[in-house]
PDB file of N, CA, C and O in Angstrom:
ATOM      1  N   MET A   1       0.810  -1.176   0.000  1.00  0.00           N
ATOM      2  CA  MET A   1       0.000   0.000   0.000  1.00  0.00           C
ATOM      3  C   MET A   1       0.865   1.255   0.000  1.00  0.00           C
ATOM      4  O   MET A   1       0.519   2.240  -0.653  1.00  0.00           O
ATOM      5  N   LEU A   2       1.972   1.235   0.714  1.00  0.00           N
ATOM      6  CA  LEU A   2       2.844   2.400   0.754  1.00  0.00           C
ATOM      7  C   LEU A   2       3.908   2.372  -0.328  1.00  0.00           C
ATOM      8  O   LEU A   2       4.691   3.314  -0.447  1.00  0.00           O
ATOM      9  N   GLY A   3       3.950   1.335  -1.096  1.00  0.00           N
ATOM     10  CA  GLY A   3       4.970   1.243  -2.140  1.00  0.00           C
ATOM     11  C   GLY A   3       6.191   0.500  -1.624  1.00  0.00           C
ATOM     12  O   GLY A   3       6.252   0.103  -0.460  1.00  0.00           O
ATOM     13  N   PRO A   4       7.142   0.322  -2.494  1.00  0.00           N
ATOM     14  CA  PRO A   4       8.339  -0.402  -2.069  1.00  0.00           C
ATOM     15  C   PRO A   4       9.176   0.448  -1.113  1.00  0.00           C
ATOM     16  O   PRO A   4       9.685   1.502  -1.495  1.00  0.00           O
ATOM     17  N   LEU A   5       9.311  -0.005   0.102  1.00  0.00           N
ATOM     18  CA  LEU A   5      10.093   0.691   1.118  1.00  0.00           C
ATOM     19  C   LEU A   5      11.300  -0.151   1.496  1.00  0.00           C
ATOM     20  O   LEU A   5      11.243  -1.379   1.420  1.00  0.00           O
ATOM     21  N   PRO A   6      12.397   0.490   1.903  1.00  0.00           N
ATOM     22  CA  PRO A   6      13.516  -0.285   2.455  1.00  0.00           C
ATOM     23  C   PRO A   6      13.072  -1.008   3.729  1.00  0.00           C
ATOM     24  O   PRO A   6      12.104  -0.608   4.375  1.00  0.00           O
ATOM     25  N   LYS A   7      13.778  -2.054   4.072  1.00  0.00           N
ATOM     26  CA  LYS A   7      13.380  -2.902   5.190  1.00  0.00           C
ATOM     27  C   LYS A   7      13.277  -2.117   6.500  1.00  0.00           C
ATOM     28  O   LYS A   7      12.348  -2.333   7.279  1.00  0.00           O
ATOM     29  N   PHE A   8      14.222  -1.214   6.747  1.00  0.00           N
ATOM     30  CA  PHE A   8      14.195  -0.431   7.987  1.00  0.00           C
ATOM     31  C   PHE A   8      12.899   0.365   8.101  1.00  0.00           C
ATOM     32  O   PHE A   8      12.284   0.392   9.168  1.00  0.00           O
ATOM     33  N   TYR A   9      12.479   1.006   7.025  1.00  0.00           N
ATOM     34  CA  TYR A   9      11.268   1.822   7.064  1.00  0.00           C
ATOM     35  C   TYR A   9      10.014   0.959   7.170  1.00  0.00           C
ATOM     36  O   TYR A   9       9.030   1.375   7.783  1.00  0.00           O
ATOM     37  N   ARG A  10      10.035  -0.227   6.587  1.00  0.00           N
ATOM     38  CA  ARG A  10       8.893  -1.140   6.767  1.00  0.00           C
ATOM     39  C   ARG A  10       8.746  -1.525   8.227  1.00  0.00           C
ATOM     40  O   ARG A  10       7.632  -1.584   8.747  1.00  0.00           O
ATOM     41  N   VAL A  11       9.875  -1.790   8.898  1.00  0.00           N
ATOM     42  CA  VAL A  11       9.842  -2.158  10.315  1.00  0.00           C
ATOM     43  C   VAL A  11       9.334  -0.983  11.145  1.00  0.00           C
ATOM     44  O   VAL A  11       8.520  -1.168  12.050  1.00  0.00           O
ATOM     45  N   VAL A  12       9.811   0.227  10.841  1.00  0.00           N
ATOM     46  CA  VAL A  12       9.381   1.411  11.594  1.00  0.00           C
ATOM     47  C   VAL A  12       7.889   1.649  11.406  1.00  0.00           C
ATOM     48  O   VAL A  12       7.184   1.913  12.380  1.00  0.00           O
ATOM     49  N   VAL A  13       7.396   1.561  10.182  1.00  0.00           N
ATOM     50  CA  VAL A  13       5.968   1.775   9.930  1.00  0.00           C
ATOM     51  C   VAL A  13       5.132   0.700  10.624  1.00  0.00           C
ATOM     52  O   VAL A  13       4.110   1.014  11.233  1.00  0.00           O
ATOM     53  N   ALA A  14       5.548  -0.548  10.540  1.00  0.00           N
ATOM     54  CA  ALA A  14       4.799  -1.629  11.182  1.00  0.00           C
ATOM     55  C   ALA A  14       4.796  -1.471  12.698  1.00  0.00           C
ATOM     56  O   ALA A  14       3.761  -1.655  13.338  1.00  0.00           O
ATOM     57  N   LEU A  15       5.936  -1.134  13.269  1.00  0.00           N
ATOM     58  CA  LEU A  15       6.022  -0.954  14.721  1.00  0.00           C
ATOM     59  C   LEU A  15       5.164   0.222  15.177  1.00  0.00           C
ATOM     60  O   LEU A  15       4.481   0.132  16.197  1.00  0.00           O
ATOM     61  N   ALA A  16       5.193   1.315  14.435  1.00  0.00           N
ATOM     62  CA  ALA A  16       4.371   2.479  14.788  1.00  0.00           C
ATOM     63  C   ALA A  16       2.884   2.135  14.724  1.00  0.00           C
ATOM     64  O   ALA A  16       2.116   2.540  15.596  1.00  0.00           O
ATOM     65  N   ALA A  17       2.477   1.392  13.700  1.00  0.00           N
ATOM     66  CA  ALA A  17       1.067   1.018  13.573  1.00  0.00           C
ATOM     67  C   ALA A  17       0.633   0.118  14.732  1.00  0.00           C
ATOM     68  O   ALA A  17      -0.438   0.312  15.306  1.00  0.00           O
ATOM     69  N   VAL A  18       1.464  -0.857  15.070  1.00  0.00           N
ATOM     70  CA  VAL A  18       1.110  -1.773  16.162  1.00  0.00           C
ATOM     71  C   VAL A  18       1.029  -1.013  17.486  1.00  0.00           C
ATOM     72  O   VAL A  18       0.082  -1.204  18.249  1.00  0.00           O
ATOM     73  N   LEU A  19       2.011  -0.155  17.765  1.00  0.00           N
ATOM     74  CA  LEU A  19       1.989   0.601  19.021  1.00  0.00           C
ATOM     75  C   LEU A  19       0.796   1.551  19.092  1.00  0.00           C
ATOM     76  O   LEU A  19       0.190   1.714  20.151  1.00  0.00           O
ATOM     77  N   LEU A  20       0.467   2.168  17.980  1.00  0.00           N
ATOM     78  CA  LEU A  20      -0.680   3.065  17.940  1.00  0.00           C
ATOM     79  C   LEU A  20      -1.974   2.319  18.244  1.00  0.00           C
ATOM     80  O   LEU A  20      -2.804   2.801  19.014  1.00  0.00           O
ATOM     81  N   PHE A  21      -2.146   1.155  17.648  1.00  0.00           N
ATOM     82  CA  PHE A  21      -3.384   0.403  17.872  1.00  0.00           C
ATOM     83  C   PHE A  21      -3.432  -0.228  19.255  1.00  0.00           C
ATOM     84  O   PHE A  21      -4.510  -0.324  19.841  1.00  0.00           O
ATOM     85  N   VAL A  22      -2.301  -0.660  19.793  1.00  0.00           N
ATOM     86  CA  VAL A  22      -2.293  -1.202  21.164  1.00  0.00           C
ATOM     87  C   VAL A  22      -2.663  -0.101  22.150  1.00  0.00           C
ATOM     88  O   VAL A  22      -3.481  -0.307  23.047  1.00  0.00           O
ATOM     89  N   GLY A  23      -2.054   1.073  21.977  1.00  0.00           N
ATOM     90  CA  GLY A  23      -2.397   2.191  22.861  1.00  0.00           C
ATOM     91  C   GLY A  23      -3.844   2.624  22.701  1.00  0.00           C
ATOM     92  O   GLY A  23      -4.522   2.920  23.685  1.00  0.00           O
ATOM     93  N   GLY A  24      -4.313   2.659  21.468  1.00  0.00           N
ATOM     94  CA  GLY A  24      -5.714   3.026  21.234  1.00  0.00           C
ATOM     95  C   GLY A  24      -6.683   2.013  21.818  1.00  0.00           C
ATOM     96  O   GLY A  24      -7.712   2.385  22.381  1.00  0.00           O
ATOM     97  N   GLY A  25      -6.358   0.741  21.687  1.00  0.00           N
ATOM     98  CA  GLY A  25      -7.219  -0.297  22.266  1.00  0.00           C
ATOM     99  C   GLY A  25      -7.238  -0.244  23.783  1.00  0.00           C
ATOM    100  O   GLY A  25      -8.291  -0.403  24.400  1.00  0.00           O
ATOM    101  N   ALA A  26      -6.071  -0.020  24.389  1.00  0.00           N
ATOM    102  CA  ALA A  26      -6.011   0.090  25.849  1.00  0.00           C
ATOM    103  C   ALA A  26      -6.771   1.333  26.322  1.00  0.00           C
ATOM    104  O   ALA A  26      -7.485   1.283  27.323  1.00  0.00           O
ATOM    105  N   TRP A  27      -6.613   2.450  25.598  1.00  0.00           N
ATOM    106  CA  TRP A  27      -7.306   3.678  25.975  1.00  0.00           C
ATOM    107  C   TRP A  27      -8.823   3.510  25.836  1.00  0.00           C
ATOM    108  O   TRP A  27      -9.577   3.932  26.712  1.00  0.00           O
ATOM    109  N   ALA A  28      -9.265   2.899  24.745  1.00  0.00           N
ATOM    110  CA  ALA A  28     -10.694   2.695  24.540  1.00  0.00           C
ATOM    111  C   ALA A  28     -11.264   1.784  25.622  1.00  0.00           C
ATOM    112  O   ALA A  28     -12.370   2.020  26.108  1.00  0.00           O
ATOM    113  N   ALA A  29     -10.528   0.756  25.999  1.00  0.00           N
ATOM    114  CA  ALA A  29     -11.011  -0.140  27.045  1.00  0.00           C
ATOM    115  C   ALA A  29     -11.002   0.553  28.403  1.00  0.00           C
ATOM    116  O   ALA A  29     -11.853   0.270  29.246  1.00  0.00           O
ATOM    117  N   PHE A  30     -10.051   1.458  28.623  1.00  0.00           N
ATOM    118  CA  PHE A  30      -9.997   2.191  29.888  1.00  0.00           C
ATOM    119  C   PHE A  30     -11.188   3.129  30.029  1.00  0.00           C
ATOM    120  O   PHE A  30     -11.656   3.385  31.138  1.00  0.00           O
ATOM    121  N   MET A  31     -11.678   3.644  28.894  1.00  0.00           N
ATOM    122  CA  MET A  31     -12.806   4.574  28.934  1.00  0.00           C
ATOM    123  C   MET A  31     -14.137   3.864  29.153  1.00  0.00           C
ATOM    124  O   MET A  31     -15.146   4.520  29.408  1.00  0.00           O
ATOM    125  N   LEU A  32     -14.158   2.551  29.059  1.00  0.00           N
ATOM    126  CA  LEU A  32     -15.389   1.806  29.341  1.00  0.00           C
ATOM    127  C   LEU A  32     -15.690   1.866  30.836  1.00  0.00           C
ATOM    128  O   LEU A  32     -14.809   2.193  31.631  1.00  0.00           O
ATOM    129  N   PRO A  33     -16.918   1.554  31.223  1.00  0.00           N
ATOM    130  CA  PRO A  33     -17.260   1.600  32.647  1.00  0.00           C
ATOM    131  C   PRO A  33     -16.449   0.607  33.501  1.00  0.00           C
ATOM    132  O   PRO A  33     -16.308   0.807  34.708  1.00  0.00           O
ATOM    133  N   TYR A  34     -15.924  -0.446  32.892  1.00  0.00           N
ATOM    134  CA  TYR A  34     -15.152  -1.432  33.633  1.00  0.00           C
ATOM    135  C   TYR A  34     -13.696  -1.369  33.171  1.00  0.00           C
ATOM    136  O   TYR A  34     -13.341  -2.054  32.211  1.00  0.00           O
ATOM    137  N   PRO A  35     -12.844  -0.576  33.815  1.00  0.00           N
ATOM    138  CA  PRO A  35     -11.470  -0.417  33.342  1.00  0.00           C
ATOM    139  C   PRO A  35     -10.603  -1.660  33.531  1.00  0.00           C
ATOM    140  O   PRO A  35      -9.424  -1.650  33.177  1.00  0.00           O
ATOM    141  N   ILE A  36     -11.166  -2.713  34.075  1.00  0.00           N
ATOM    142  CA  ILE A  36     -10.400  -3.942  34.229  1.00  0.00           C
ATOM    143  C   ILE A  36     -10.114  -4.591  32.872  1.00  0.00           C
ATOM    144  O   ILE A  36      -9.273  -5.483  32.772  1.00  0.00           O
ATOM    145  N   LEU A  37     -10.807  -4.145  31.844  1.00  0.00           N
ATOM    146  CA  LEU A  37     -10.657  -4.732  30.519  1.00  0.00           C
ATOM    147  C   LEU A  37      -9.553  -4.075  29.690  1.00  0.00           C
ATOM    148  O   LEU A  37      -9.517  -4.255  28.473  1.00  0.00           O
ATOM    149  N   VAL A  38      -8.649  -3.316  30.321  1.00  0.00           N
ATOM    150  CA  VAL A  38      -7.588  -2.636  29.593  1.00  0.00           C
ATOM    151  C   VAL A  38      -6.693  -3.642  28.873  1.00  0.00           C
ATOM    152  O   VAL A  38      -6.294  -3.403  27.734  1.00  0.00           O
ATOM    153  N   SER A  39      -6.378  -4.742  29.508  1.00  0.00           N
ATOM    154  CA  SER A  39      -5.533  -5.743  28.854  1.00  0.00           C
ATOM    155  C   SER A  39      -6.257  -6.374  27.663  1.00  0.00           C
ATOM    156  O   SER A  39      -5.632  -6.690  26.651  1.00  0.00           O
ATOM    157  N   ALA A  40      -7.563  -6.554  27.784  1.00  0.00           N
ATOM    158  CA  ALA A  40      -8.321  -7.089  26.647  1.00  0.00           C
ATOM    159  C   ALA A  40      -8.341  -6.086  25.506  1.00  0.00           C
ATOM    160  O   ALA A  40      -8.219  -6.472  24.343  1.00  0.00           O
ATOM    161  N   GLY A  41      -8.493  -4.811  25.817  1.00  0.00           N
ATOM    162  CA  GLY A  41      -8.465  -3.782  24.787  1.00  0.00           C
ATOM    163  C   GLY A  41      -7.108  -3.695  24.111  1.00  0.00           C
ATOM    164  O   GLY A  41      -7.025  -3.508  22.897  1.00  0.00           O
ATOM    165  N   ALA A  42      -6.041  -3.829  24.895  1.00  0.00           N
ATOM    166  CA  ALA A  42      -4.698  -3.823  24.319  1.00  0.00           C
ATOM    167  C   ALA A  42      -4.493  -5.047  23.431  1.00  0.00           C
ATOM    168  O   ALA A  42      -3.832  -4.954  22.397  1.00  0.00           O
ATOM    169  N   SER A  43      -5.045  -6.178  23.820  1.00  0.00           N
ATOM    170  CA  SER A  43      -4.923  -7.392  22.999  1.00  0.00           C
ATOM    171  C   SER A  43      -5.675  -7.245  21.678  1.00  0.00           C
ATOM    172  O   SER A  43      -5.174  -7.642  20.625  1.00  0.00           O
ATOM    173  N   VAL A  44      -6.865  -6.681  21.735  1.00  0.00           N
ATOM    174  CA  VAL A  44      -7.626  -6.437  20.506  1.00  0.00           C
ATOM    175  C   VAL A  44      -6.875  -5.436  19.632  1.00  0.00           C
ATOM    176  O   VAL A  44      -6.799  -5.605  18.415  1.00  0.00           O
ATOM    177  N   GLY A  45      -6.326  -4.403  20.247  1.00  0.00           N
ATOM    178  CA  GLY A  45      -5.541  -3.418  19.515  1.00  0.00           C
ATOM    179  C   GLY A  45      -4.309  -4.035  18.880  1.00  0.00           C
ATOM    180  O   GLY A  45      -3.920  -3.654  17.776  1.00  0.00           O
ATOM    181  N   LEU A  46      -3.695  -4.982  19.569  1.00  0.00           N
ATOM    182  CA  LEU A  46      -2.534  -5.682  19.015  1.00  0.00           C
ATOM    183  C   LEU A  46      -2.919  -6.471  17.774  1.00  0.00           C
ATOM    184  O   LEU A  46      -2.201  -6.450  16.774  1.00  0.00           O
ATOM    185  N   GLY A  47      -4.041  -7.160  17.834  1.00  0.00           N
ATOM    186  CA  GLY A  47      -4.490  -7.926  16.673  1.00  0.00           C
ATOM    187  C   GLY A  47      -4.826  -7.037  15.486  1.00  0.00           C
ATOM    188  O   GLY A  47      -4.410  -7.311  14.360  1.00  0.00           O
ATOM    189  N   ILE A  48      -5.572  -5.983  15.738  1.00  0.00           N
ATOM    190  CA  ILE A  48      -5.933  -5.064  14.657  1.00  0.00           C
ATOM    191  C   ILE A  48      -4.697  -4.353  14.136  1.00  0.00           C
ATOM    192  O   ILE A  48      -4.557  -4.154  12.929  1.00  0.00           O
ATOM    193  N   GLY A  49      -3.799  -3.968  15.035  1.00  0.00           N
ATOM    194  CA  GLY A  49      -2.570  -3.300  14.622  1.00  0.00           C
ATOM    195  C   GLY A  49      -1.686  -4.189  13.777  1.00  0.00           C
ATOM    196  O   GLY A  49      -1.062  -3.719  12.826  1.00  0.00           O
ATOM    197  N   ALA A  50      -1.624  -5.464  14.110  1.00  0.00           N
ATOM    198  CA  ALA A  50      -0.814  -6.397  13.313  1.00  0.00           C
ATOM    199  C   ALA A  50      -1.391  -6.544  11.906  1.00  0.00           C
ATOM    200  O   ALA A  50      -0.644  -6.576  10.927  1.00  0.00           O
ATOM    201  N   VAL A  51      -2.700  -6.632  11.804  1.00  0.00           N
ATOM    202  CA  VAL A  51      -3.330  -6.733  10.485  1.00  0.00           C
ATOM    203  C   VAL A  51      -3.104  -5.459   9.679  1.00  0.00           C
ATOM    204  O   VAL A  51      -2.775  -5.519   8.494  1.00  0.00           O
ATOM    205  N   CYS A  52      -3.279  -4.314  10.317  1.00  0.00           N
ATOM    206  CA  CYS A  52      -3.070  -3.036   9.616  1.00  0.00           C
ATOM    207  C   CYS A  52      -1.607  -2.859   9.214  1.00  0.00           C
ATOM    208  O   CYS A  52      -1.325  -2.366   8.121  1.00  0.00           O
ATOM    209  N   ALA A  53      -0.684  -3.248  10.070  1.00  0.00           N
ATOM    210  CA  ALA A  53       0.739  -3.148   9.729  1.00  0.00           C
ATOM    211  C   ALA A  53       1.063  -4.031   8.529  1.00  0.00           C
ATOM    212  O   ALA A  53       1.823  -3.633   7.646  1.00  0.00           O
ATOM    213  N   TYR A  54       0.489  -5.222   8.502  1.00  0.00           N
ATOM    214  CA  TYR A  54       0.705  -6.108   7.357  1.00  0.00           C
ATOM    215  C   TYR A  54       0.156  -5.489   6.077  1.00  0.00           C
ATOM    216  O   TYR A  54       0.804  -5.524   5.031  1.00  0.00           O
ATOM    217  N   LEU A  55      -1.035  -4.925   6.171  1.00  0.00           N
ATOM    218  CA  LEU A  55      -1.640  -4.320   4.989  1.00  0.00           C
ATOM    219  C   LEU A  55      -0.888  -3.070   4.530  1.00  0.00           C
ATOM    220  O   LEU A  55      -0.863  -2.762   3.338  1.00  0.00           O
ATOM    221  N   LEU A  56      -0.284  -2.361   5.460  1.00  0.00           N
ATOM    222  CA  LEU A  56       0.462  -1.159   5.096  1.00  0.00           C
ATOM    223  C   LEU A  56       1.741  -1.473   4.330  1.00  0.00           C
ATOM    224  O   LEU A  56       2.079  -0.769   3.379  1.00  0.00           O
ATOM    225  N   VAL A  57       2.449  -2.510   4.726  1.00  0.00           N
ATOM    226  CA  VAL A  57       3.768  -2.750   4.139  1.00  0.00           C
ATOM    227  C   VAL A  57       3.796  -3.910   3.150  1.00  0.00           C
ATOM    228  O   VAL A  57       4.834  -4.160   2.538  1.00  0.00           O
ATOM    229  N   HIS A  58       2.696  -4.620   2.977  1.00  0.00           N
ATOM    230  CA  HIS A  58       2.679  -5.771   2.072  1.00  0.00           C
ATOM    231  C   HIS A  58       2.545  -5.305   0.632  1.00  0.00           C
ATOM    232  O   HIS A  58       1.771  -4.396   0.329  1.00  0.00           O
ATOM    233  N   GLN A  59       3.300  -5.931  -0.241  1.00  0.00           N
ATOM    234  CA  GLN A  59       3.203  -5.651  -1.671  1.00  0.00           C
ATOM    235  C   GLN A  59       2.224  -6.651  -2.280  1.00  0.00           C
ATOM    236  O   GLN A  59       2.518  -7.845  -2.347  1.00  0.00           O
ATOM    237  N   PHE A  60       1.070  -6.173  -2.720  1.00  0.00           N
ATOM    238  CA  PHE A  60       0.064  -7.074  -3.263  1.00  0.00           C
ATOM    239  C   PHE A  60       0.385  -7.498  -4.687  1.00  0.00           C
ATOM    240  O   PHE A  60       0.030  -8.603  -5.098  1.00  0.00           O
ATOM    241  N   HIS A  61       1.039  -6.651  -5.432  1.00  0.00           N
ATOM    242  CA  HIS A  61       1.396  -6.976  -6.808  1.00  0.00           C
ATOM    243  C   HIS A  61       2.896  -7.214  -6.858  1.00  0.00           C
ATOM    244  O   HIS A  61       3.698  -6.309  -6.625  1.00  0.00           O
ATOM    245  N   ALA A  62       3.245  -8.432  -7.161  1.00  0.00           N
ATOM    246  CA  ALA A  62       4.664  -8.760  -7.231  1.00  0.00           C
ATOM    247  C   ALA A  62       5.288  -8.047  -8.422  1.00  0.00           C
ATOM    248  O   ALA A  62       4.682  -7.932  -9.487  1.00  0.00           O
ATOM    249  N   SER A  63       6.490  -7.580  -8.222  1.00  0.00           N
ATOM    250  CA  SER A  63       7.167  -6.916  -9.329  1.00  0.00           C
ATOM    251  C   SER A  63       7.506  -7.959 -10.387  1.00  0.00           C
ATOM    252  O   SER A  63       7.874  -9.085 -10.052  1.00  0.00           O
ATOM    253  N   PRO A  64       7.389  -7.600 -11.631  1.00  0.00           N
ATOM    254  CA  PRO A  64       7.653  -8.586 -12.679  1.00  0.00           C
ATOM    255  C   PRO A  64       9.117  -9.032 -12.659  1.00  0.00           C
ATOM    256  O   PRO A  64      10.040  -8.218 -12.639  1.00  0.00           O
ATOM    257  N   GLN A  65       9.284 -10.308 -12.665  1.00  0.00           N
ATOM    258  CA  GLN A  65      10.626 -10.884 -12.670  1.00  0.00           C
ATOM    259  C   GLN A  65      11.062 -11.115 -14.108  1.00  0.00           C
ATOM    260  O   GLN A  65      10.273 -11.575 -14.934  1.00  0.00           O
ATOM    261  N   PRO A  66      12.294 -10.804 -14.403  1.00  0.00           N
ATOM    262  CA  PRO A  66      12.750 -11.067 -15.775  1.00  0.00           C
ATOM    263  C   PRO A  66      12.826 -12.572 -16.029  1.00  0.00           C
ATOM    264  O   PRO A  66      13.388 -13.323 -15.232  1.00  0.00           O
ATOM    265  N   HIS A  67      12.263 -12.986 -17.129  1.00  0.00           N
ATOM    266  CA  HIS A  67      12.273 -14.397 -17.497  1.00  0.00           C
ATOM    267  C   HIS A  67      13.084 -14.569 -18.762  1.00  0.00           C
ATOM    268  O   HIS A  67      13.097 -13.716 -19.650  1.00  0.00           O
ATOM    269  N   ARG A  68      13.732 -15.658 -18.811  1.00  0.00           N
ATOM    270  CA  ARG A  68      14.507 -15.964 -19.991  1.00  0.00           C
ATOM    271  C   ARG A  68      13.638 -16.746 -20.963  1.00  0.00           C
ATOM    272  O   ARG A  68      13.041 -17.761 -20.605  1.00  0.00           O
ATOM    273  N   ALA A  69      13.578 -16.272 -22.168  1.00  0.00           N
ATOM    274  CA  ALA A  69      12.753 -16.946 -23.168  1.00  0.00           C
ATOM    275  C   ALA A  69      13.453 -18.213 -23.631  1.00  0.00           C
ATOM    276  O   ALA A  69      14.641 -18.201 -23.953  1.00  0.00           O
ATOM    277  N   ARG A  70      12.721 -19.276 -23.660  1.00  0.00           N
ATOM    278  CA  ARG A  70      13.261 -20.545 -24.148  1.00  0.00           C
ATOM    279  C   ARG A  70      12.652 -20.822 -25.506  1.00  0.00           C
ATOM    280  O   ARG A  70      11.432 -20.850 -25.668  1.00  0.00           O
ATOM    281  N   HIS A  71      13.507 -21.023 -26.460  1.00  0.00           N
ATOM    282  CA  HIS A  71      13.042 -21.305 -27.811  1.00  0.00           C
ATOM    283  C   HIS A  71      13.192 -22.808 -28.078  1.00  0.00           C
ATOM    284  O   HIS A  71      14.220 -23.426 -27.800  1.00  0.00           O
ATOM    285  N   ARG A  72      12.129 -23.342 -28.622  1.00  0.00           N
ATOM    286  CA  ARG A  72      12.187 -24.760 -28.979  1.00  0.00           C
ATOM    287  C   ARG A  72      12.483 -24.846 -30.473  1.00  0.00           C
ATOM    288  O   ARG A  72      11.988 -24.069 -31.288  1.00  0.00           O
ATOM    289  N   ARG A  73      13.292 -25.804 -30.774  1.00  0.00           N
ATOM    290  CA  ARG A  73      13.592 -26.027 -32.195  1.00  0.00           C
ATOM    291  C   ARG A  73      12.452 -26.831 -32.812  1.00  0.00           C
ATOM    292  O   ARG A  73      11.984 -27.821 -32.249  1.00  0.00           O
ATOM    293  N   LEU A  74      12.044 -26.397 -33.927  1.00  0.00           N
ATOM    294  CA  LEU A  74      11.045 -27.150 -34.672  1.00  0.00           C
ATOM    295  C   LEU A  74      11.775 -27.903 -35.785  1.00  0.00           C
ATOM    296  O   LEU A  74      12.157 -27.313 -36.796  1.00  0.00           O
ATOM    297  N   ASP A  75      11.960 -29.185 -35.593  1.00  0.00           N
ATOM    298  CA  ASP A  75      12.663 -29.989 -36.607  1.00  0.00           C
ATOM    299  C   ASP A  75      11.709 -30.705 -37.507  1.00  0.00           C
ATOM    300  O   ASP A  75      12.135 -31.423 -38.411  1.00  0.00           O
TER     301      ASP A  75
END
């Protein structure tokens, strides 16, 4: 989705996405009437963050690989 990135930047983007969603999930669970569910909210945020990080850095269309043409002799 973000295009071809060097490995370091893919790791940084994925880590930022996961941390953002874990914090958001924990915060959302803390705002519920039962703040005991903060760990559950962080776990849900971790799952959603992992999926979003994968979608952000995954290349859906493989770059075309050069192929060598093989010619068959017609005898």
